[in-house]
N, C-alpha and C positions, 0 to 999 in steps of 0.2 A: 302931569301930562307931558310936560317938556322933557322930563327925565326918561319917560317911557319912549318918547319919540327918539331921543338921543340913543337909547339902548337899542331900539329897533334899527336905527340908521347904522349904528356901530356893528350890529349883528349882520346887517346886509353887506356892509363893507367887508366884514370877515368872510362872509359867504362868497363874495366876489373874488376876494384874494385866494380863498381855498379853491374856488372853481378854476381860477387862472393857474394856480399851482398844480391842480389835478390835471388840467389840460397839458401843461408843460411836462408833467411826469409821464402822461400817456404818450406824448410825442417822443419823449426820450425812450420809453419802453418800445415803441414802434421802431425807432431808429436802431436800438440794440437788437431787436428781433431780426431786422433786415441784415444787420452785420452778422448776426449769428447764422442766418440762413446762408449768407455768402461764405462764411467760414466752413459750414457743413458741406457746401458744394466743393470748396477747395479740398477739404479732407477726403471727400469721395473721389475727386479727381486724382489726388495723391495716392490714395489706396489703389485705385485702378492702375496707375502708373507702376506702383510697387508690384502689383500682381503680374503686370506685363513683363516687368524686368525680372521678376522671379521665374516666370515661365521661360523667358529667354535664357536666363542663367541655367535653368535645369536642362533646356535643350542643348545649350553649349556644352554642359558637363556630359550629357549623354553622347554628343558627337565626339568629344575628346576621348571618352571611354571607349567608344566604338573604334576610333582611330588607334587607340592604344592596343586594343585587342587585334585589330587588323595588322598593325605593325609587328606585334608579337608573333602572329602567325606567319607574316612575311619573313621575319627573322629566322623562325624555325625552318621554313621552306628553303630559304637561302642557305642557312647553315647546312641543311641536309644535302642540298644540291652541291654546295662547295665541297663538303666532305666527300661526296660521291665522286666529284670531278678530281679531287686530290688523289683519292684512292686509284681511280682509273689512270690518272697521270703517272702515279708511282708504278702501277703495274706495267703500263706501256714503256716506261723508262727502264724498268728491270728487264722486260723482254728485249728492248733495244740493246741493252748492255750484254745480254746473253747472246743475241745474234751477232753483235760485233766481236765478242770473244770467240764465237764459233767461226766467224769469217777469218779472224786472225789465224786460228788454228788451221783452217782449210787453206789459207794462202801459204802457210808454211809447208803444208803437205804438198800442195801443187808445185811450189818452188823446189822442194826436195825431189819429187818425182821427175820434174823437168830436168833437174841437174843430173839425176841418175840416168835419165833417158839419153841425155847428150854427153854423158861422161865417157872418157876414153876407155875406162875399164869395161863398160857395157859393150862398146864396139869391139874391144879386144876379145872379150869373152865370146861375143857373137861369132867372131872370126874363128875362134878356137872351138866353136861348137857347143860351149857350155850354156849359152843363152840362145833360145830358139826364137823363131818368128812369133810363136804363140806367146812367149814371154813378153816380147815387145808389144804385141797386140793388147795383151792384158794391161801392160803399163799405160798404153795409150787410152785404153778404155777407162781405167781408173782415173787417169788424168782428165779425160773428158767429163767423167762423172763428177769429179771434184770441181771442175770449172762450172759445170751446170749447177751444182749445189751453191757454189759461190755466187753465181748470177741470181739464183733464187733468193739467197740470203740478202744480197744487195737490194733486190726488189722489195723484199719484206722490210728491210731497214728503211727504204724510202717511204713505204706505206706507213710504217710506224712513226717516222718523222713527220709525215703529213698529219697523221692522227694527233700526234703531240702538239703540233702547231694549232690544229683545230681546238683541242682541249684548252690550250693556253688562251686562245681568243675567247672561247666560251667562258672560261674562268674570269677573264678581264671584264667581259660584258656583265656577268653576274655581279661582280664586285661593284661595277659602276651603277648597276640597277639598284643594288642594295644601298649604296651611298645616296642615290637619288631619293629612294623611299624614306630613308632616315632624315634627309634634309627636308622633304615635304612635311614629315611629321613635326619636325622641329619648328618650321615656319608656322604650321597650323597651331601648334601649342603656344607659340609666342603671340600669335594673334588672339588666341583665347585668353591668355593672361592679360593682354592689353585691354580687352573688352571688359575684363573684371575691374 
């Protein structure tokens, strides 16, 4: 009987130890579950942040691509405008050169006719009757016509010079605008790279 009682007591002791061990294990499992839940929440938070950053990155990439397209179009437009302005500038310069050459020719003609008009030979011939009043009138008329042409050409040259000055100012403005657009794109692209 004593041995049975000892066995039962021993068994109860083991049951108590096992129960305590089980409770400890359950406590540990509960603690681990709580930690696991916290880790899962952290993972969800990180995944959400990653998705937000991914969306932000895609938006930035889209903005950069849009700016690249816009800059390319701006470059095409500016190149076209600059080319057109250069062609017009060249054309106006050629017209100006032509007018100046024509003026030089007319100045020589006016000077020649003026010298002929006031030369002793003309006066002498007039006295001898070989040069008539009509001849002198004709020379005066030609002289006036040439002077009028010279005045008109000078006016045309002034207009061409004004137009050339306007074209140069426009060309400079377009170049500055083109440079500003390029600088803005460079700054935007640098900011985009920094955000990456």
